[in-house]
N, C-alpha and C positions, 0 to 999 in steps of 0.2 A: 883403606878406610877413607882417605882424602878423596879418592875418586867417587866413592858412594855419596859423600856429602855434596860434592860438586854436582853430581847427577841429580840429587834431590833438589838443590837450589835451582838448577836449570828447569827442572820439571815444574816446580812451583811458579817460576817466572813465566813459563809458557802458558800455564793455566790462567794466571792473572791477566796476561795480555789478551788471551782468548775471551775471557769474561768481559774485559773492557770494551772489546770490539762488538760483542753481541749485546751488551747492556747499554742502552742510550744514556743512562744516568752516569756511566763511567767513561763513555767514549770521549775521545779527544774533541774539543770544541775550539773554534778560533778564539784567540785571545781577545779579551774585552778592552785591552788598553788601546789608546788612540793610534799608536803606531801600527798595531796589528790590523785595526779596522781600516786604516788608510791603505795598507798594502792590499787588503782584500778588495777594497773599492777600486784600486788601480787595476788589479788583476781581473776584475769582473767576476770573481768567484762568489761574492755575496750578493743577495738580491738588493736592488735599489729600493729602499724603504721610503715611501712618500707618506707623510702624515696628511690626513684630511680632517680639518677641524671645522665643524659646522654645527648649526643649531638643530638638534634632533628632539628637543623639547623646549617648552617655554614659548614666548611670543613669536620667536623666529622660526618655529618648526615648519609652518607652511612654505616658507622660502628655503629652509635648510634641507628638508627631505629630498626634494628634486636634485639637490647638489650631489648627494650620495648616489642616487640613481644614475645620474649622468656620468659620474666618475667611473662607476663600474661598467657602464655602457661603453665608454671610451676605451678603457683597458681591455675589455673583451674584444673590441674591434682590432686592437693592435697586438693581440695575443699575449698581453701582459709582459711586453718586452720593450725596453728603450735602450738604445746605444749598446746592444748586445747583451744586456743584463735583464734578468727577470725582475718584474716589478711587484712589490708587496705593498698594498694599501693598508695603512694603519689608521683606523677611524676613531675619532674622539668627539664627544658631544660637549659643546661649550655651554649648553643649557640656557642659551640666550643671556649669559651673564659674563661681564668683563672679568670678575674675580675668578670664575671657573675657567674662563679661557686662558688666563695666565697659568693657572695650575696645570691645565691640560697641555699647554705649550711646553712646560718643564717636563712633564711626563713623556711626551713624544720625543723630546731631545735626549733627556738624561736616562730614561729607562728603555724606551723603544728604539733608540738609536737611529731615528729617521735622518735622512740626508737633507730634506727640505720639507716645508709644510705648505699645503694648499688649502683654500677654502675661505671661510668667514663671510657671513651675509649681513650682519647688523653693524651699523656705524659705530656705536659705543663699544661694542665688542672688538671691532677692528682697531680702534685706538689702543686698547689695552694689549691686544695680541701683538701689534706692531712694536710697542715698547718692549714687550717680552722678547721678541725676535732680536732686537738690537742688543739686549743684555746677554742673550744666549748665543749670539753670532751665528744665527741659522737663517738661511733664505726663507722668506715668507712670501708666497704668491697670493695676493688678494684676488679671489675669483669673482666675487660679487659686490661686496660693500662699496658704496660710493662716498665714504667718509672723506670730505673735502680736504681737510688739512693734513691728512695722512701723507699726501704727496705735495704739500705746500708748507705752511708755517710750522707744522709739527712733523716734518718729514722724518721717517725712520730709514736709516741707512740700509738695513737688511730687508727692506720691503720693496717689491715690485707689484704693480697692479695691472691686470689684463682686462678688467671690466670697464670701469669708468669712474671719474669723479663727478659728483652731481653737477658741477659747473660745466662739464662737457656739453650737457644737453640744456641746462637751465639758462645759460648765458645767451646762446643764439635764439632760443625759443622766446625769451622775453621780447627781444626786438622784433621777431617774426609776428608775435601776437599783436603788437602795436602797429607795425607797418603793413603786414600782409593780411592779417585777419581784421584789422581796423578797430580793435577794442580800445576804448578810452578809460574805462573805469572797471577795475577787477577786484573781487574779493578773493582771499586765499585761505585754504585749509591745509595745514601741514601737521604731520605727526609730531608730537611734542618731544622731540629729542633731535640729536645732531642731523640725522638724515632729512627730516622735515625742515628744520631751520635753514639748512644749507640750500635745499632746493628752492624754497620760497625766497631766501635772501638774494640769490643770484638772479632768479627770475625778476625780482623787484628792481634790481640794479639796472638791467638793460631795458625792461619795460618802461620804467620811469625815465630812463635816459633817452628813449625814443618818443617821449611826450605823453605816455600813459600815466595813470594814477592808481596806486594800490589804496583802496579806501576802507578795507577791513582785513584783519589778520586773525584767524582763529586757529587754535592749537588742539588737536585731538590726542588725548593721552594714550601713550603706547600701552596696549593691554586691555583697553576698554572694549566692550562689545555692544554697548547700547548708546546710541548717539541722538535720540529723538530731541531732547531739550537742546542739545548742541546745535543741530541743524536748524532748529527754529530761530536761532539768533542770527542766521544769515541775512544780510541786507538784500533787498530786491531792486535797489536802484543801481544795478551794475550791468555791464555788458557781458560778463562771463565770470565763472568761478574756477579758480586754479586749484588743482588738487596735487599735493605733494605728500601722499599718504602711503602707508603700508599696514600690515596686520589686518585686523577685522574691519578697520575703517575703509579699506579698499572696496569692500562689498556693501557694508551697511550704509555708508554715507550716500552713494548714488541712488540706492533704493529709496531711502528716506527722502532724498532731495526731490525725486520725481513724485513720490507719493504725496508729499506736502504741497505740490503744485508749483514748484519753482520752474521758471521757464528759461532762464539764461543758460547758455551752453556751458558744459563742463569741459575744461581743458586741463593740461597738466604735463607731467614728465614722469617717465619710468613706470614703476610697478603699478601705479593706479589704473593703468590701462593695459595690463598684460593680458595676453590671449587666454591664459588659464582662467580668467574671470568671466569670459564670454558666456559660458553656460549658465552663470549665476546672474549676471547683470548686463548681458548683451543689449537687450532692448532699451535699458535705461541710458546707455552711453552711445547709442548709434548717433553718428554725426560728430562725436567728440574728436578734437584734434589734440595730439600730444607729440612730444619729441623723445627720442630714445636712440641708442646706438644699434637697435635691432628691431626687425619685424619678422614674424614667421612668414609673412607674405613677400619678403624680399626676393626679387626675381633674379637670383644668381644661381649658377650651376651648383656651387658649393653649398649654398643654403637649401636649395631644392632637394639635393641628395641627402643632406643631414636631416631635414624634416621628414622625408620619405622613410628613411631608415629608422628614425626614432618612432614614427607612427607605426611602422611595421612591428617593432619590438614591443611597444607599450600601449598601442591602441589610442593614442592621443597626441596632440601637438606638444612640442617641447616648451615648457615654461621658460621664462626669462632666466631664472637662476640656473636651470639645467643647461641652457645654451652657454652661459658664461663659464660654468664649470668645465664643460667640454672644451671650450676654447682655452681655458687656463692650462689644461693638460696637453693640448696641442703645443702651447708655448713651452711648457716644461720639456716635452719630448724633443722639441727642436734644440733646446739648450743642452740636454743630455747627449744627444747625438752629435752635436758640435764638439763635445768633449770626448767623444768615443766611449762614453759610459764611465769615464773617470771623474767621480765626484769627491775625490779625496781631499781636494783643496776647496774649502767652502767659499773663499773669496773669489776663486776662479769660477766656481759654479754661479755665484752671484753675478759676476761680470757677464757670463754667457746669458743669463736671464735678463740682464739689463739691456743687451744689445741685439736682441732678436728682431725678427720681422715676419709677419704672416701676410701673404698676398691673397689668400683664398680661404679665409676662415668663414664660417657661416654668417658672421655679421659684416664681412667685408675686409678690406686691407687694414692693417694696423701695425704701428711701431710705437716705441716708447719715447717720451721726451726725456730731458736731462734729469727730471725729478722722479722718473719711474712710473709715469702715468701714460695711458694710451693716447696717441693721436689717431683718431678714427672718424669714420663718417657718422653724422647724426642725421637720423631720418625723421622728417615730419610726417605723421601718420594720421589718417582719419578712419574712425571705426565705420565700416560699411557692412551691409548684409547683402551678400551676393549668392544667388541660388540657394537661399536658406541658410547660408553659412556666414558667420561673422568673421571679419578680418581687419587687421590694421593696414589699410592700403597706403602705400608710400606716395605722398603727393609732392614732396620736395626733399632734396638731399643737400646738407651742408657737408662738403668734402673735407676730410683731413682736419678735423677740429681738435685743438689742444684744450687742456683744462683752463687755459688763460684766455682763450678765444682771441679777441682783437687787442688784448692788453698785454703789456710786457709782464713777465713774472714779478718784477719789482713793483710795478704799478699796482698790480692786483693785490700783492701781499702787504702793501703799505696800509691797506684797509684793516680794520679790526676783524677778528674771526666772526663768522656769522652765528648769531644766537637767536633766541626767541624775541629779544629786544633790540637786536641790531641786524639790519638797518631799521631805524624807527619808522613808524607808520605816520608820516607827516601829513597825509591827506585823510586820515581816518575820521576826522571831525567834520569833514565836508559831506553834505547830504543834498540830494535832489529828490523831488517827489517821485515815488515809484510809478 
């Protein structure tokens, strides 16, 4: 009788085990506790989960969508593997909202169990996401946003940036506009949030430091799409108009500016003169001079190959945000491979991200300073039309520019943070006959 009972128990146990192996709902899974996860990460048996947090709706969508495109493009090219591990991209939409970005950061870390987060295109979203990264103790790679204080006065320990701080380009370009372009009086238009304030403020510092005068500062509300009355307010007694804009303002303001008969040249930094705008406003900005850490026309082997491959895949040139996202994943790949795929220790992963170097990225060589921001080339570019095609022709290169440029970190950060009211427009009341 005992033998029969034992046989029945063994039979039942065998059936149960067989069912567990064949039914995914019952099959054994890796433990969700941190010890089990770390063992899997060390062994390389689990995929490397990278979160991509970007704006797929709202005012940042035009910049955010190419980031997702570029991330998939890069991962396809490397076979979705880094450091001997398969890579799983977990995408979240921050909806162009700081509040949503914080919520999605928590989801990526606590539910999706990502090992790090990449992305972010809008400055105010970057500040919120950076604070969340510090609270969650998760490495956050800022792929696009230029939010100045993220790597200065409001530095987040768990953040590294592979794109730029707005000061990287605005500081040297202010002096260049005064000394090389010979402008004395400039009006500025900036998008009315951190990105615009910081571009205009740093440009103003060095432009006025070199003898120029900012005689008007206008702020274009983020999310506006109609700027007629706004552009009408521009002064005509200026040598140039500086643009530090994004969103709809990038397209609408240059169109209206020329339509209303303004003659002063348009100059600026970054997104306002991105190549993706050329089909829409190329004729309006021919001759415009701008500064940026990149140009599609950059004549290096690494960039020419990147542009060729991107065009072959998508039928158009890579936008600024796409290139930056591609480079951010190059940076992440380098760090993961330095650790042989072992991302179990987040502090060690952060250190690897902080101490990398790229010698042949599409935008040129780059390394990070002690604050986690790139030291990189800044290219002065002029919009030209050659053989019927618009391009940002590089006319001068500032090599290895840090976010502090000629200033010590302490000297720069002793100033107040840049806002719509600081620095003040001390020459705004001065006028000359147009």
